[in-house]
PANUKOL-6613 format. One record per residue (C-alpha): residue in one letter; y, z, x. Coordinates in steps of 0.5 Angstrom, whole numbers, plus 500, padded with zeros to 3 digits. Layout:
residues N
aYZX ...
This chain:
residues 306
m500500500 a507498503 a512504504 g516505499 e512502494 p510506487 a503508486 g499504482 e504498481 t499493485 a493495480 l498494474 g501488476 a494485476 e493487469 d499484467 e498478470 e491477467 r494479460 k499474461 l494468462 s489471456 g493468450 d499466446 e504472444 t508472438 d516473439 a515471447 i521469451 p521462451 d520459458 r525453458 r524450465 g520444461 r524443455 f526436457 l520434460 l519431453 f524426454 g520424461 s521425468 k523422474 k519421481 n522423487 k521419494 d515423495 g512420488 q512427485 n515428478 r521432478 e525434472 q532430470 d538434472 y541435465 s546441468 s551436470 e557434466 s554428464 h552428457 y546424455 r544421448 i536420447 v535414442 s528412442 p524409436 t519415437 f524420435 q525416428 y520416422 k518409421 m522406415 s521399416 h516397410 q519393404 r518399399 v519405403 g516410399 k516413392 c521417388 i519422383 i525424378 i523430374 n529431369 n528437364 k533437359 n530441353 f526447353 d522451349 e525456345 k521462348 t524460355 g531462353 m534456356 n539452353 v540444353 r542442360 n547437357 g549432363 t542432366 d541425364 r547422367 d544426374 a537422373 g540415372 e545416378 l539418382 f535412379 k540407382 c541410388 f534411391 k532404388 s538401392 l535404398 g528401397 f524406393 d520405387 v523410382 f520414376 i523418371 y519423367 n523427362 d522434359 q515436363 t511442362 c509446368 e502443368 k505436367 m509437373 e504439377 r499434375 l504428376 l506430383 k498431385 e498423383 a504421386 g501420393 q508419397 p514422393 v521423395 g521429390 d527430385 a527436380 v533437375 a532443371 h533450370 g531455375 e532461379 e530464386 g524461388 m522458381 i523452377 y523451370 g518446366 t520446358 d515451357 g516456362 a518458370 m513456376 p514457383 i517451387 k512452392 s506451388 m509444387 t511442394 s505445397 l501439394 f504435400 r502440405 g498436411 d492440409 m492438402 c495431402 k492427408 s495421406 l502424408 v501427414 g506425419 k511422414 p517425411 k517429404 l524430401 f525435395 f532435392 i532441387 q538441382 a537448379 c540455379 r537460384 g540466381 s546469377 e551470383 f558467383 d561464389 d569466388 g571462394 i576464400 q583461401 t583458408 d589457412 s588449414 g589443409 p585440404 p579440405 n519405431 d514402437 t507402438 l506409439 e508411432 t502415429 d505417422 a499415419 n494417424 p496423428 r491424434 h494431435 k495437431 i501438427 p503444423 v501443415 e508445413 a511440418 d516434415 f518437409 l526437407 f528441402 a536440399 y538445394 s544445390 t546452392 v544457396 p539463394 g542468389 y547463386 y549459380 s549452380 w554448377 r554442372 n559438368 p556436361 g560429362 r559427369 g553431371 s552436376 w556437382 f550437387 v548430384 q554427384 a556428391 l549426393 c549420390 t556418392 v554419399 l548415399 n551410395 e557409401 f553411407 g545411405 k543406409 q547408415 l547415417 e541420418 i539424413 m542431416 q548427417 i548425409 l547432407 t552435411 r557430408 v554432401 n555440403 y562438405 m564434398 v561440394 a565445398 t571442398 s572437392 f569441386 e571448383 s569450376 w574451370 s573455364 e577458358 d573464360 p576467366 r569470368 f567463369 s573459372 e575458379 k568458382 k565454388 q558452390 i555450397 p548446397 c543449402 v539444406 v532447409 s529442414 m522442417 l523434419 t520432426 k524426427 e530423425 l530419418 y534413416 f534409410 n534402413 
């Protein structure tokens, strides 16, 4: 033992090292030394691979078909619109005036983007689940009443996850590696967003393996959920013009749907809903309220509708 070395350190160090090599741990501090190897490496003069130096002042933008979903088919996929307007009396839900306008605008938007679009009106929970099981390749879109984690069929509520889980990798092999998008226009609670005054002014190549992956991927990968509001809050709808979220989504898709990446599109939708809409009501409890959509993405590539 070297002079000054704490007793037992050598033995403990060996045990620690063995434990490190024995398996994965949760919540481990990530080793970031190899984070850029995904994008390739350069060889030095001796022929050895070395990581590219990304620490300089220069900025790099990685553009590769490998990092984009393949969307070059004549028909890019299937869009299912579930439009629930009328509900059984036992649910206590009112008629959703304006939802037909939403469904019609969504139909035109996704049709122009190359999707095969189907509208299903006033579906029970059982029917919603059945038609999604038969869907195969959807861009899901639910227009209905809801609360946090739940969405209403005409006869009652059901967990949103019970519908979306039908398209997990282990449940729907035909959609492994393909993007699965869900746009959900529904309340997620009963809170109001009063807003806050601001100081500023107004507001693919041959390596493509989507259909036949040769490596394991998470069963929850390649999903995107675009909710009309954040958890806990009301979602607003105008009886004449439709819901704020769908109005903004269709406006942005019509203008930029074939140019921008999906996250850019939805960021602009967030901005439009946040800045261009405010509730008005003769009842002051429901007036001057705001709303912000919420995007949850498990996509693994960039998505362009082009």
